Z-matrix of the N, CA and C atoms (Angstrom, degrees):
N
C 1 1.397
C 2 1.487 1 110.78
N 3 1.343 2 120.06 1 133.69
C 4 1.444 3 123.11 2 176.80
C 5 1.484 4 111.93 3 -74.05
N 6 1.363 5 110.89 4 142.77
C 7 1.541 6 117.48 5 176.37
C 8 1.577 7 105.84 6 -79.90
N 9 1.270 8 115.57 7 172.17
C 10 1.495 9 120.72 8 174.63
C 11 1.472 10 107.52 9 -64.57
N 12 1.399 11 120.66 10 -38.69
C 13 1.396 12 123.10 11 -177.22
C 14 1.499 13 112.15 12 -60.68
N 15 1.369 14 109.16 13 -43.06
C 16 1.612 15 114.49 14 177.53
C 17 1.459 16 111.87 15 -63.87
N 18 1.320 17 116.65 16 -37.90
C 19 1.496 18 116.69 17 178.09
C 20 1.439 19 112.93 18 -71.46
N 21 1.248 20 121.58 19 -37.48
C 22 1.476 21 122.11 20 172.93
C 23 1.489 22 113.54 21 -62.40
N 24 1.202 23 119.26 22 -38.49
C 25 1.491 24 127.24 23 173.48
C 26 1.478 25 110.18 24 -57.11
N 27 1.332 26 116.39 25 -30.03
C 28 1.503 27 116.49 26 -174.54
C 29 1.661 28 105.86 27 -115.15
N 30 1.404 29 112.82 28 33.76
C 31 1.458 30 126.25 29 -178.69
C 32 1.523 31 108.67 30 -53.89
N 33 1.280 32 117.64 31 124.48
C 34 1.492 33 121.84 32 179.06
C 35 1.579 34 116.79 33 -113.67
N 36 1.402 35 113.70 34 -9.01
C 37 1.362 36 116.60 35 178.06
C 38 1.520 37 116.23 36 -71.08
N 39 1.239 38 123.86 37 159.64
C 40 1.442 39 126.75 38 -177.96
C 41 1.478 40 112.22 39 -82.70
N 42 1.270 41 117.32 40 -0.56
C 43 1.478 42 120.39 41 178.54
C 44 1.578 43 105.31 42 -126.59
N 45 1.336 44 115.82 43 160.32
C 46 1.486 45 120.08 44 -171.84
C 47 1.621 46 106.07 45 -79.80
N 48 1.301 47 113.11 46 162.58
C 49 1.419 48 115.43 47 174.68
C 50 1.544 49 120.85 48 -62.33
N 51 1.273 50 112.26 49 -17.28
C 52 1.530 51 120.31 50 175.54
C 53 1.495 52 113.77 51 -92.73
N 54 1.339 53 121.12 52 -1.26
C 55 1.408 54 124.42 53 -177.08
C 56 1.608 55 105.52 54 -78.16
N 57 1.323 56 109.22 55 141.00
C 58 1.472 57 117.96 56 -175.18
C 59 1.521 58 109.64 57 -75.03
N 60 1.327 59 115.19 58 142.31
C 61 1.485 60 121.41 59 -176.21
C 62 1.542 61 105.65 60 -137.72
N 63 1.358 62 119.41 61 159.61
C 64 1.462 63 122.24 62 179.38
C 65 1.572 64 106.14 63 -88.63
N 66 1.301 65 112.69 64 152.23
C 67 1.453 66 122.92 65 167.19
C 68 1.466 67 109.35 66 -154.44
N 69 1.350 68 113.81 67 -167.05
C 70 1.461 69 115.88 68 -175.21
C 71 1.625 70 107.36 69 -124.93
N 72 1.382 71 117.01 70 159.99
C 73 1.323 72 122.81 71 176.18
C 74 1.529 73 112.22 72 -57.84
N 75 1.391 74 111.64 73 -33.02
C 76 1.581 75 117.43 74 -174.70
C 77 1.404 76 101.76 75 -70.21
N 78 1.347 77 129.45 76 -42.02
C 79 1.392 78 124.52 77 -176.35
C 80 1.551 79 110.09 78 -61.15
N 81 1.278 80 114.29 79 -48.97
C 82 1.558 81 118.51 80 -177.96
C 83 1.460 82 115.18 81 -77.05
N 84 1.269 83 122.36 82 -34.95
C 85 1.465 84 124.41 83 -171.90
C 86 1.552 85 114.19 84 -101.79
N 87 1.258 86 118.29 85 -28.34
C 88 1.481 87 123.54 86 -169.25
C 89 1.450 88 110.99 87 -121.11
N 90 1.352 89 120.90 88 9.11
C 91 1.369 90 126.77 89 175.32
C 92 1.590 91 112.31 90 61.72
N 93 1.306 92 119.68 91 27.86
C 94 1.509 93 120.75 92 178.09
C 95 1.479 94 104.11 93 -69.68
N 96 1.275 95 118.41 94 147.00
C 97 1.438 96 129.03 95 177.94
C 98 1.498 97 107.87 96 -70.97
N 99 1.329 98 118.02 97 154.66
C 100 1.514 99 126.99 98 172.85
C 101 1.516 100 102.03 99 -85.86
N 102 1.286 101 119.44 100 113.06
C 103 1.499 102 124.14 101 -179.76
C 104 1.426 103 113.57 102 -116.15
N 105 1.373 104 115.79 103 -14.68
C 106 1.473 105 122.78 104 -179.72
C 107 1.588 106 111.48 105 -128.67
N 108 1.294 107 115.74 106 126.25
C 109 1.485 108 118.79 107 173.19
C 110 1.516 109 111.31 108 -121.66
N 111 1.251 110 117.43 109 126.57
C 112 1.523 111 121.58 110 178.90
C 113 1.449 112 106.58 111 -117.09
N 114 1.337 113 114.31 112 137.24
C 115 1.437 114 123.20 113 176.99
C 116 1.609 115 102.23 114 -118.93
N 117 1.392 116 116.48 115 103.06
C 118 1.402 117 119.95 116 -169.01
C 119 1.522 118 110.18 117 -74.54
N 120 1.258 119 118.15 118 141.52
C 121 1.492 120 122.01 119 -175.81
C 122 1.619 121 107.51 120 -78.01
N 123 1.286 122 120.30 121 -35.28
C 124 1.426 123 118.24 122 -169.90
C 125 1.467 124 111.99 123 -63.58
N 126 1.220 125 117.11 124 -43.12
C 127 1.556 126 119.39 125 -175.31
C 128 1.494 127 114.85 126 -130.18
N 129 1.328 128 115.07 127 5.25
C 130 1.463 129 119.68 128 175.87
C 131 1.579 130 109.63 129 75.01
N 132 1.352 131 116.74 130 8.20
C 133 1.599 132 114.29 131 179.92
C 134 1.549 133 108.48 132 -72.95
N 135 1.225 134 115.50 133 174.21
C 136 1.381 135 130.56 134 -173.92
C 137 1.527 136 114.34 135 -126.87
N 138 1.263 137 116.00 136 143.55
C 139 1.491 138 121.56 137 167.31
C 140 1.474 139 111.87 138 -129.72
N 141 1.305 140 118.58 139 136.36
C 142 1.484 141 129.11 140 -179.31
C 143 1.538 142 108.48 141 -118.99
N 144 1.320 143 113.88 142 95.21
C 145 1.481 144 120.91 143 -167.39
C 146 1.511 145 114.84 144 -112.62
N 147 1.336 146 118.64 145 158.07
C 148 1.448 147 122.03 146 -179.22
C 149 1.553 148 108.05 147 -88.03
N 150 1.308 149 120.68 148 -22.46
C 151 1.442 150 121.46 149 179.89
C 152 1.540 151 115.75 150 83.09
N 153 1.320 152 115.25 151 10.21
C 154 1.439 153 117.49 152 179.12
C 155 1.551 154 116.02 153 -114.66
N 156 1.402 155 114.27 154 1.36
C 157 1.526 156 116.82 155 173.04
C 158 1.555 157 104.33 156 -152.71
N 159 1.356 158 111.83 157 150.44
C 160 1.494 159 118.49 158 169.96
C 161 1.676 160 105.74 159 -126.47
N 162 1.204 161 113.26 160 18.23
C 163 1.554 162 121.42 161 176.80
C 164 1.490 163 105.73 162 -67.33
N 165 1.332 164 115.22 163 130.52
C 166 1.511 165 125.36 164 169.82
C 167 1.559 166 111.40 165 -53.60
N 168 1.352 167 114.08 166 -37.78
C 169 1.434 168 119.71 167 -175.67
C 170 1.605 169 110.45 168 -67.13
N 171 1.278 170 114.88 169 -21.83
C 172 1.491 171 115.85 170 179.84
C 173 1.508 172 110.22 171 -91.01
N 174 1.206 173 122.27 172 -7.55
C 175 1.458 174 127.07 173 179.92
C 176 1.600 175 113.90 174 -62.89
N 177 1.296 176 112.27 175 136.53
C 178 1.525 177 119.25 176 177.98
C 179 1.512 178 105.78 177 -137.90
N 180 1.329 179 113.39 178 157.17
C 181 1.486 180 121.25 179 170.48
C 182 1.558 181 112.87 180 -111.81
N 183 1.366 182 118.80 181 128.41
C 184 1.421 183 122.04 182 176.85
C 185 1.538 184 105.75 183 -132.90
N 186 1.396 185 115.05 184 168.32
C 187 1.456 186 124.12 185 174.26
C 188 1.527 187 108.95 186 -78.96
N 189 1.253 188 116.19 187 145.06
C 190 1.515 189 119.60 188 178.30
C 191 1.536 190 109.13 189 -54.07
N 192 1.242 191 116.86 190 -43.59
C 193 1.445 192 119.94 191 175.98
C 194 1.406 193 120.48 192 -56.32
N 195 1.386 194 113.50 193 -31.49
C 196 1.444 195 121.13 194 176.68
C 197 1.568 196 109.57 195 -75.81
N 198 1.279 197 119.32 196 -38.27
C 199 1.503 198 121.77 197 169.59
C 200 1.467 199 112.08 198 -51.52
N 201 1.373 200 114.93 199 -47.26
C 202 1.514 201 120.57 200 -176.93
C 203 1.545 202 108.15 201 -67.83
N 204 1.279 203 120.05 202 -39.09
C 205 1.444 204 118.87 203 172.90
C 206 1.494 205 117.34 204 -61.29
N 207 1.332 206 111.10 205 -34.51
C 208 1.556 207 113.66 206 177.33
C 209 1.503 208 111.91 207 -72.02
N 210 1.395 209 115.38 208 -27.35
C 211 1.445 210 117.45 209 -176.25
C 212 1.570 211 104.75 210 -154.62
N 213 1.299 212 116.16 211 95.96
C 214 1.489 213 119.46 212 178.04
C 215 1.586 214 112.64 213 -61.54
N 216 1.236 215 114.60 214 -20.75
C 217 1.606 216 116.48 215 -177.55
C 218 1.512 217 106.45 216 -69.10
N 219 1.285 218 123.94 217 -12.42
C 220 1.416 219 122.55 218 173.08
C 221 1.427 220 118.76 219 -54.38
N 222 1.450 221 113.26 220 -25.06
C 223 1.450 222 117.95 221 179.63
C 224 1.502 223 112.56 222 -64.62
N 225 1.339 224 114.50 223 -15.93
C 226 1.520 225 116.93 224 175.51
C 227 1.519 226 112.79 225 -66.39
N 228 1.393 227 120.33 226 -20.83
C 229 1.445 228 119.70 227 -178.44
C 230 1.546 229 106.80 228 -116.18
N 231 1.268 230 122.57 229 22.39
C 232 1.463 231 124.03 230 177.75
C 233 1.552 232 109.17 231 -59.42
N 234 1.317 233 115.12 232 -29.87
C 235 1.477 234 114.78 233 -177.91
C 236 1.475 235 116.24 234 -92.51
N 237 1.427 236 111.32 235 15.80
C 238 1.503 237 117.16 236 174.80
C 239 1.501 238 115.92 237 -54.17
N 240 1.226 239 120.62 238 126.93
C 241 1.459 240 123.25 239 -173.92
C 242 1.555 241 109.14 240 -72.41
N 243 1.283 242 115.00 241 146.99
C 244 1.482 243 118.78 242 170.98
C 245 1.596 244 110.08 243 -55.40
N 246 1.327 245 113.92 244 131.87
C 247 1.458 246 118.91 245 178.12
C 248 1.504 247 105.42 246 90.02
N 249 1.297 248 122.81 247 15.38
C 250 1.472 249 122.88 248 172.31
C 251 1.515 250 113.37 249 -122.50
N 252 1.313 251 112.19 250 161.02
C 253 1.537 252 120.35 251 177.20
C 254 1.508 253 107.14 252 -127.61
N 255 1.234 254 114.74 253 147.49
C 256 1.474 255 121.10 254 174.96
C 257 1.578 256 108.36 255 -123.20
N 258 1.256 257 120.10 256 134.28
C 259 1.452 258 123.63 257 -171.84
C 260 1.569 259 109.42 258 -133.83
N 261 1.244 260 123.08 259 148.93
C 262 1.341 261 130.08 260 177.74
C 263 1.608 262 109.00 261 -143.29
N 264 1.390 263 116.15 262 158.88
C 265 1.367 264 119.43 263 179.91
C 266 1.532 265 115.69 264 -87.57
N 267 1.281 266 116.02 265 -21.66
C 268 1.483 267 124.97 266 174.66
C 269 1.477 268 113.73 267 -154.56
N 270 1.340 269 114.82 268 166.74
C 271 1.504 270 121.41 269 -179.78
C 272 1.550 271 102.02 270 -64.66
N 273 1.275 272 120.43 271 133.91
C 274 1.431 273 128.82 272 175.59
C 275 1.561 274 111.59 273 86.83
N 276 1.336 275 116.14 274 0.74
C 277 1.430 276 120.94 275 -176.56
C 278 1.531 277 108.41 276 -86.14
N 279 1.372 278 115.12 277 177.13
C 280 1.457 279 119.72 278 -174.70
C 281 1.539 280 110.23 279 -77.45
N 282 1.249 281 118.08 280 133.47
C 283 1.458 282 120.60 281 175.68
C 284 1.546 283 108.28 282 -80.76
N 285 1.474 284 110.48 283 139.75
C 286 1.472 285 117.18 284 177.80
C 287 1.507 286 103.01 285 -118.56
N 288 1.231 287 115.96 286 126.96
C 289 1.483 288 126.59 287 179.09
C 290 1.419 289 114.35 288 -100.02
N 291 1.457 290 117.40 289 140.37
C 292 1.444 291 123.63 290 169.44
C 293 1.444 292 112.38 291 -153.70
N 294 1.284 293 119.49 292 167.94
C 295 1.502 294 119.19 293 -175.92
C 296 1.580 295 98.78 294 -79.42
N 297 1.386 296 109.85 295 150.27
C 298 1.440 297 120.39 296 -179.61
C 299 1.522 298 111.71 297 -100.98
N 300 1.386 299 119.12 298 122.60
C 301 1.390 300 120.42 299 -177.36
C 302 1.542 301 113.15 300 -60.67
């Protein structure tokens, strides 16, 4: 199994591991899986979401490296183009990509 240091050494995202990203309270506090990843076109920022809420009150900010530590399978979508979203039905499931309106 790769350590976090090894994964960061092979970092494929277009932002650094210390760059802020969006997530939800459910991911951080309730162990909800990350099922939606958005790579915003405007500023190339990222969101790692549970897909169960869109309430501003549930929004949280984490480092991209923290997101990867929570779910190493996120490396599978590191090449997601700006303006695209990747979704899956369960952690470990197949990612489905589409352009993000």
